[in-house]
C-alpha positions in Angstrom: -7.4 -61.3 -57.8 -10.4 -59.8 -59.6 -14.0 -59.7 -58.6 -14.7 -62.5 -61.0 -12.5 -64.7 -58.9 -15.2 -65.0 -56.3 -15.9 -68.8 -56.7 -19.6 -68.8 -56.7 -22.9 -67.0 -55.9 -24.0 -68.1 -52.4 -27.5 -66.7 -52.1 -29.9 -69.4 -50.6 -27.2 -72.1 -50.8 -27.1 -72.9 -47.1 -29.7 -73.4 -44.3 -28.3 -70.1 -42.8 -27.9 -66.7 -44.5 -24.3 -66.2 -45.6 -22.8 -62.7 -45.1 -19.5 -60.9 -45.1 -18.3 -57.5 -44.1 -18.6 -54.1 -45.8 -14.8 -53.7 -45.8 -13.6 -56.4 -48.3 -12.3 -53.8 -50.8 -10.3 -50.7 -49.9 -13.2 -48.4 -50.4 -16.3 -46.9 -48.7 -19.3 -48.9 -47.6 -21.6 -48.3 -50.6 -19.0 -49.4 -53.3 -18.3 -52.5 -51.2 -22.0 -53.4 -51.0 -22.4 -52.9 -54.7 -19.7 -55.4 -55.5 -20.7 -57.9 -52.9 -24.5 -57.8 -53.3 -24.8 -60.4 -56.2 -23.0 -63.1 -54.1 -24.3 -63.0 -50.6 -27.5 -63.2 -48.6 -26.4 -60.3 -46.3 -23.7 -57.7 -45.8 -22.5 -56.9 -42.3 -22.3 -53.1 -42.1 -19.3 -52.5 -39.8 -19.7 -49.0 -38.3 -17.5 -47.1 -35.9 -17.7 -43.9 -33.9 -14.3 -42.5 -33.0 -13.7 -39.1 -31.6 -14.1 -36.7 -34.5 -14.6 -39.4 -37.0 -17.2 -41.9 -38.0 -18.3 -43.9 -41.0 -22.0 -43.7 -40.5 -23.7 -43.6 -44.0 -25.4 -40.3 -45.0 -29.1 -40.4 -45.6 -28.5 -40.5 -49.4 -26.3 -43.5 -48.9 -29.0 -45.2 -46.8 -31.4 -44.6 -49.7 -29.0 -46.1 -52.2 -28.3 -49.1 -49.9 -32.1 -49.6 -49.7 -32.3 -49.7 -53.5 -29.5 -52.3 -53.7 -31.3 -54.4 -51.0 -34.5 -54.4 -53.0 -32.9 -55.0 -56.4 -30.4 -57.6 -55.3 -32.5 -59.3 -52.6 -29.8 -58.4 -50.1 -30.2 -58.1 -46.4 -28.1 -56.2 -43.9 -26.9 -56.7 -40.3 -25.2 -53.9 -38.4 -22.1 -54.2 -36.3 -22.5 -51.3 -33.8 -19.5 -49.3 -32.9 -16.9 -51.0 -30.6 -15.0 -47.9 -29.7 -17.5 -46.9 -27.0 -17.8 -47.9 -23.4 -21.3 -48.7 -22.1 -20.0 -49.9 -18.7 -17.6 -46.9 -17.9 -17.8 -45.4 -14.5 -18.1 -41.9 -15.9 -21.7 -40.8 -16.6 -20.6 -38.7 -19.6 -18.8 -41.6 -21.2 -21.8 -43.8 -20.9 -24.1 -41.1 -22.2 -21.9 -40.5 -25.3 -21.8 -44.3 -25.9 -25.6 -44.7 -25.7 -26.0 -41.6 -27.9 -23.7 -43.1 -30.5 -25.5 -46.4 -30.5 -28.9 -44.8 -30.8 -27.7 -42.6 -33.6 -26.6 -45.6 -35.6 -29.9 -47.5 -35.0 -32.0 -44.5 -36.1 -29.9 -43.9 -39.2 -30.0 -47.5 -40.3 -33.5 -48.5 -39.4 -34.8 -47.8 -42.9 -32.7 -50.7 -44.1 -34.6 -53.0 -41.7 -31.4 -54.8 -40.6 -31.9 -58.3 -39.4 -29.6 -57.7 -36.4 -27.6 -55.1 -34.5 -24.4 -56.7 -33.0 -23.2 -55.1 -29.8 -20.0 -55.4 -27.7 -20.3 -55.1 -23.9 -16.7 -54.2 -23.4 -15.2 -54.9 -20.0 -12.6 -52.1 -20.5 -13.0 -48.4 -19.6 -11.8 -45.5 -21.8 -8.2 -46.0 -20.6 -8.1 -49.6 -21.8 -8.2 -51.0 -18.2 -10.6 -53.8 -17.3 -13.1 -53.1 -14.6 -12.3 -55.0 -11.4 -15.8 -54.6 -9.9 -17.7 -56.9 -12.1 -21.1 -56.4 -10.4 -20.7 -52.6 -10.6 -19.8 -52.9 -14.3 -22.8 -55.1 -14.9 -25.1 -52.6 -13.2 -23.8 -49.8 -15.4 -24.1 -52.0 -18.5 -27.7 -52.8 -17.5 -28.4 -49.0 -17.2 -27.0 -48.3 -20.6 -29.0 -51.1 -22.2 -32.2 -49.8 -20.7 -31.4 -46.5 -22.4 -30.7 -48.1 -25.7 -33.8 -50.3 -25.6 -35.8 -47.2 -25.2 -35.4 -46.8 -29.0 -38.1 -49.4 -29.4 -35.9 -52.0 -31.3 -37.0 -55.6 -30.7 -34.7 -57.1 -28.1 -33.9 -60.2 -30.1 -32.5 -58.0 -32.9 -29.7 -56.9 -30.5 -27.1 -59.7 -30.5 -24.4 -59.6 -27.8 -21.0 -60.7 -28.9 -18.6 -62.9 -26.8 -15.4 -61.2 -26.0 -12.3 -62.1 -23.8 -14.1 -62.4 -20.5 -16.3 -65.4 -19.4 -19.6 -65.1 -21.3 -21.3 -66.5 -18.2 -20.8 -63.1 -16.6 -23.5 -61.6 -18.8 -25.9 -64.5 -19.3 -28.4 -62.9 -16.8 -28.3 -59.6 -18.6 -29.0 -61.3 -22.0 -31.9 -63.2 -20.4 -33.3 -60.2 -18.6 -33.6 -58.1 -21.8 -34.4 -61.0 -24.1 -31.4 -60.3 -26.3 -29.8 -62.8 -28.7 -26.2 -63.9 -29.0 -23.5 -63.3 -31.6 -21.1 -66.2 -31.4 -17.7 -65.1 -32.6 -15.7 -68.2 -33.5 -12.4 -66.2 -33.9 -12.7 -64.8 -30.4 -13.3 -68.2 -28.9 -10.2 -69.6 -30.7 -7.9 -66.6 -30.0 -8.8 -66.6 -26.3 -8.3 -70.3 -25.9 -11.9 -70.9 -24.9 -13.9 -74.2 -25.3 -15.5 -74.1 -28.7 -17.7 -77.1 -28.2 -18.9 -75.8 -24.8 -19.9 -72.5 -26.5 -21.9 -74.4 -29.1 -23.6 -76.6 -26.6 -24.6 -73.8 -24.2 -25.3 -70.9 -26.6 -26.1 -72.0 -30.1 -29.9 -72.2 -29.5 -29.9 -68.5 -28.6 -27.5 -67.5 -31.3 -28.7 -65.3 -34.1 -25.4 -64.7 -35.9 -22.1 -66.4 -36.0 -18.9 -64.4 -36.8 -16.6 -66.9 -38.6 -13.0 -66.0 -39.0 -9.6 -67.4 -38.2 -6.7 -66.5 -35.8 -3.0 -67.2 -36.2 0.2 -65.9 -34.5 -1.6 -63.2 -32.6 -3.5 -61.9 -35.6 -7.3 -62.0 -35.6 -9.9 -61.8 -38.4 -7.9 -64.0 -40.8 -9.5 -66.3 -43.3 -10.9 -69.6 -42.1 -8.1 -71.5 -43.9 -6.2 -70.8 -40.7 -8.7 -72.9 -38.6 -7.4 -76.4 -37.9 -9.4 -79.2 -39.5 -10.8 -80.8 -36.3 -12.3 -77.4 -35.2 -13.6 -76.7 -38.7 -15.3 -80.1 -38.7 -17.0 -79.2 -35.4 -18.1 -75.8 -36.7 -19.5 -77.3 -39.9 -21.4 -80.0 -38.0 -23.1 -77.3 -35.9 -23.9 -75.2 -39.0 -25.7 -78.0 -40.8 -28.9 -77.1 -38.9 -28.2 -73.5 -38.0 -30.8 -71.1 -39.5 -29.4 -67.7 -38.5 -26.7 -65.7 -40.1 -23.1 -66.7 -40.7 -20.8 -63.7 -41.4 -17.3 -64.4 -42.7 -15.8 -61.6 -40.7 -12.7 -60.7 -42.6 -11.5 -57.4 -44.1 -9.7 -58.2 -47.3 -10.6 -59.9 -50.6 -7.8 -62.4 -50.2 -9.1 -63.6 -46.8 -12.6 -63.7 -48.1 -11.7 -65.6 -51.3 -9.7 -68.2 -49.4 -12.4 -68.6 -46.8 -15.1 -69.2 -49.5 -13.0 -71.8 -51.2 -12.4 -73.7 -48.0 -16.0 -73.4 -46.8 -17.4 -74.6 -50.1 -15.0 -77.6 -50.3 -15.6 -78.7 -46.8 -19.3 -78.2 -46.9 -19.6 -80.6 -49.7 
């Protein structure tokens, strides 16, 4: 499929701002943004911070992204690194995690992102879930206090639902005045109650990650979502005024998602 196969331009078409990720094409962030900018309200900049490797844009790239934003009326939201552990028992691990988050925020602030989406991972560095939930929450709170010291407005930090009960961190979100990233694919893949999530959290949700799940594979196109669930999603989106990011990582999944979305929206 060629770039011209994108079925439409979607700027301003919906009550929400439509986005997709910065990894639709097998290339770096800037070339992806250049190719996606004419079609979407926003691009979700997916950033990572692995040991010895990161994809944080250089300052020259930030300037170029800023020019694209201005010329194409394109916004950005930032998905903060997920390969960090803000609730780890080790002080050094939490320090490195906070430092990585603050570095990303500082570098991307010139782009005036609408949101920074953050994972509060229940795992430690070894991949094991913390058994002491209250201790984990206390460490998460300490890390968030460090991050919020950067002066970012609290509601521009959106906390994403993961595999553990989201109710465990409701009090943390409320304490800091954070917003919510409602990840549809996670809800479906973990067998959670989609309608309950919408009823409880949609009012505090600033961004929705929309993607499918099938046969153990996540971040597929929304053509994999069954019709009854898709109808529920669309009914909730009719009045949603935040951001909806089609969170897929290939052009094929994006193309198929856009076709399904456009057809069912009508």
